[in-house]
N, C-alpha and C positions, 0 to 999 in steps of 0.2 A: 867698589869692585864691580866689574861688568858681569853680565849673566854668563857669558862664555867662560870667563875665568872662575866664576863660582862653581860651575858644573865640573870643570877640570879638577878643582880642589876637593870637591865633595866625593868624586869617584874613587878617591884613595882612602876613604874612611870606612869603618865597619858600622853599618847602619841597621838598627832594629826598628825600622819605620816602614810605612808604605812608600813606594809600591812593593808588593810582596815578592817580586822577582829578585829583590835585594841586589840588583846590579850584577848578578852572577848567573842566573838561570836564563840562558839565551834560547828560548823556545824556537824562535825563528833566527837561526844563527847568522844569516846574512845581515841582520840588523843588530849584530853584537854590540857595536859602538853606541847605538841608540839606547839599548838597554842600560849600558854602563853610565849614561848621562841622565837617565830618567829618575828624578827625585821628587820629593814633595816638601811641604813646609814643616820645619821643626824648630825648636828653640835654638839649636846650635848653628843652624844656617838659615838665613832668611832670604829666599829668592825673591820674595815680594818687594823687599827694599831695593834689591838689584834691578828688578823689573821697573820700579818707579823711576829709578835713576836713568835707566836705558830709555824709557819713554820721554823723559825730560830732555835728554840729549837729542833724541830724534826730533822733538818739537823745535829745538834750536837749529837743527839742520834744515828742516822744512820751513822754518820761520812761521810756525803756527802757534796758536794759543795752547792747544793740546793735541798730542798725537798718541793714539792708543794702538797697542799691538793686538792683532786678532788671529786666533788659531781656528776659527770656524768660518773662514772665507769672508769675502766682501758682503755676503748676505747678512751676516751678523752685524756688520757695520751699518748697513742700510736700516735694518730693524731698530738698532739702538738709536740712530739718528732720528727716526720717526717717533719712537717712544719718548725721546728727549723734548721734542718741540710741539707735539700735538696731543690732544686728549680726546675723550669720548665725544662724538658728535662733530668734531672739527672736519673740515674738508681738505683733502690732499690731492693735488693735481699730478697725475702720473701718465706715462705713455702706455697705451693699451697693450702693446706687444713687448713691454719691458720684461726684464728678468722677473720670475715669479715672486722673488723676495720683496719686490716693491708693493704688490697687492697684499702679500702676507703681512707686511709690516703695518699697513693701514688697518687690516683686520685685527691684528693684535692690539693696536692702540684704541680700538673701538671707534675709529674714525670712518669717514665716508670717502670713498675713492671717486674722483672726477677724472674721466679719461680724455686724453687727447690723442689724435692720430698723426702719424708722420707720413708724408708723401714718399712714394717709392721713386728713387732715382732711376729714371728710364734708361739711362746709359749703362747702368751697372746692375740693376735689378735688386738693389738693397735699400733699406730705409735711409732716408736723407737726414740732414741736420735738423735740430729743433729750432724753430724760428722764434726770435724774441717777440716779434709782432703777434704771433699766434698765442704765445704765453700771456701777453698783455690782454688779449681779447677775453681769455678765460678769467683772468684776475679782475677785470672790470665787471664781469657779469655775476661773480659770486664771492662770498666771503671765504676765501681759501687761505688756509693757515700755512701750508708748505707746498713746495713744488719739487718734484724729483725729475732730474734730467739725466739721460744716459749720454755721456760724452767722454771719450769717443764711442761711437757705435761699434759693434762687433767687427765690422769691416773697415773701421778707421776714419769715419766721418766725424769731424769735431765741430761742436756748436760754439756760438759766440757767448760764452759763459759770462763774460764781463757785462755785456749788454743785458743779458737775462737777469743778472744780479741787481742791476740798477732798477729794473722793472719790479723785481721782488721787493726791493727796499721801498719803492714808491707806494706799493700796496701793503707794506708791513707784513710780509710773509717770509718764511725761511726758505733758503735754497739748499737743496741736497743734490750733490752731483755724484752719480755713479761713474767714477773714473777707473773702474776695475781694470780696464785694458790700457790705462795710461800711466802705469807706475814708473815708467822711465822718463816721463816728461820733465820733471823738475831737474833733471841732470844733464840736459843738452838743449842748447838754443837752436839746434837743427830739428827739434821735434816741436809739436804744437805746445802752446802755453798750457800749463797745468792749472787746475781749478783750486789747488790747495791753499792759495793765498787770496782767493776770490770768494768762494762759496762759504756758507755757514758750516756746512759739513761736506767733506769729500772722502770718498772711499776708494781705495786702490788695492788691487790684488797683486802681491809680489810674485805669486806663482805663475801668473799668466805670461808676463813678458820680462820680468826683472830677475829671473833666475832663482826664485824662492821655492821652497818645498810646498807641496799641497798640504793644507789649504791656507797658507799664511797670507795675511792682508793687513791693511792699515786703515784707521779711521782718524781723519784730521778734523779738528773743530776750531772755528775762529769766532765763536760767540760765547756768551757767558753761561750757557746751559751746562748742566752736569751730565756729561755723557757716561761717566763711570757708573753713576746710579742706574742708568738705563742698561748698560752692559751687564751689571750685576744681576739683573732680572732674567737674562737669557744665557748667561755664561756658567760653565761648571766651576765649582770650587776646587777642582783638581785639574788645573791646566797642565798642558804638556810644556815643561820648561825647556826640553831640547828644541821644540818648535819655536818657543819664545826667544831662545838664545839665537836660533838661526835667523830670526827677524832682525835682531840687533846686528848680527854679523852682516846680513844682507844690506841693511841701510848703510853701515860703515863702508862696505865695499862699493856701493853705488856712489858714495860721496868721496871716495878716495881717488887719487890720481890714476891708479891701476884700473879702477872700475870705470871711470870716465873715459879712459883710453880704450877700454874694451867696447864701450858703447859707441864711441866715435868710429872705431874700426868697423863695427857692425853696420852703422849707417853708410860708411864709405863703401863697404863691400856690396851692400844692397844697391846703392847707386851705380856702382860699376856693372853689376849684373844687369840692371835695367838698361843701361846704355848699350851693352852688347846685344841685348834682346830687343833691339829697336823696332822690330816688326810686330812685336806683341804690344798690346795696349795696357797701361797701368793706371790705376785710379786711387782715390782716397786722399786724406790729409796726413795720414800717419804712415811713414815709409816702412815701419816695422810690420805693417799689415800689407803683404804683397797681394793686392787686388788686381787680377789679371784676366784679360780675355783675348782670344785669338780669332781673327776673322775666319768665318767658315765653320766654326765649332761652337756649340752651346757650352754653357758652363758645366753642365753635367757630362758632356762628351769629353771636355778637357780634363775634368776630374778623373773620369774613367781611364783615359789614355795615360795620364800621369801615373796612376796606380798600377794598371795592368801591365804596361810596357816598361815603365821606369821605376816602379816600386816606390813612388813618391806619394805620400798621403797628404791631402790638403786639410785645412781646418774646417772650412765651410764652403758650400757651393750653391748656386742657383741657376736658373735657366740661361742667364746671360754671362755671368762671371764666376771666377773661383778665387778664394782667398786662402793664402798660405801664411801662417803665423810665424813670425820670427821673434827672437828674444836674445838675451845675453849669451845663451848657449848655442846660438846658431853660428856655426863655424863658416869660414871662407870655403872650405871643401864642400860643405853641405850646399851652399849657395851655388858653387860651381857645378854640382850635379843637377841642380834645378835649371841653371843656365843652359847646360848642354841639352837637357830634355826639352826645354821650351824652344830652343833654336831648331832642334830636330823636328818638333811638332809643327812649327811654322813652315819649315821646308816641305814636309810631307803632306800637310793638310791644307 
């Protein structure tokens, strides 16, 4: 039985169990349906068995050895990956300006962080890709047990993960890829190649681009290490089964004809918008990250004009460019509003 069907079946029973709202006290009434599906483990219904089956099906979809559902964001996946493959005193190579969970994971493992820096792309004012050659320089010089690479970057720059993995194998160290912003990659050949079938560990955030609820995410493992043991060290024994069920449904949707059609339409709509806004400049490797700049305006100025005049809020900006994040929920109408705004700004500025 799937997690989704298990929750539907359970909500019709009279339960004298936790959680104490008993699926009937809707303190925040707008989340009424969430309360009705919020259950815990009992002898009469075993959501853990359904979860194990859902994760097994997910691994088959992604063609990984193990895929684990995460309800504490990609951060928990990064931490579990590090705890799985390094120990006290080991060295872990991480990007100096990476998400804080990278350094936190190294601290929790009692390991030592070795930092590398990324060059700033002068054309866009954002961090560039991780160079395989630079990674090898570090691996040559020290006894490093694991490497964490952020790909794609926040703004959509994708590293050559396959080449980095070959270098890591050469020096017998594990590769962990923070692919939090690349959860759509396995489901379209028009997007960059995913790391899920390359790296030892790959972490993806479903909530960032793939339409998932905050803070749902995935941890993919392709090595023989026990990631469940590491996850048990940092995870609650009272997980949110509505969130876990939403992960199962999210993956099934992404893998369905309907989901792939939605993704294909998104990519097509963004391409159409970019073609019509030909006087604006667009960059990056990931089309779902609209990295844009307009001649005569700084990134901060473009961000301000978009917000103050057109009520369009971007995801991130810098001195040179602005990035607007798209995902499965980005409609054609929403992109049309952005298109109209950008064309007007080009004309007026």
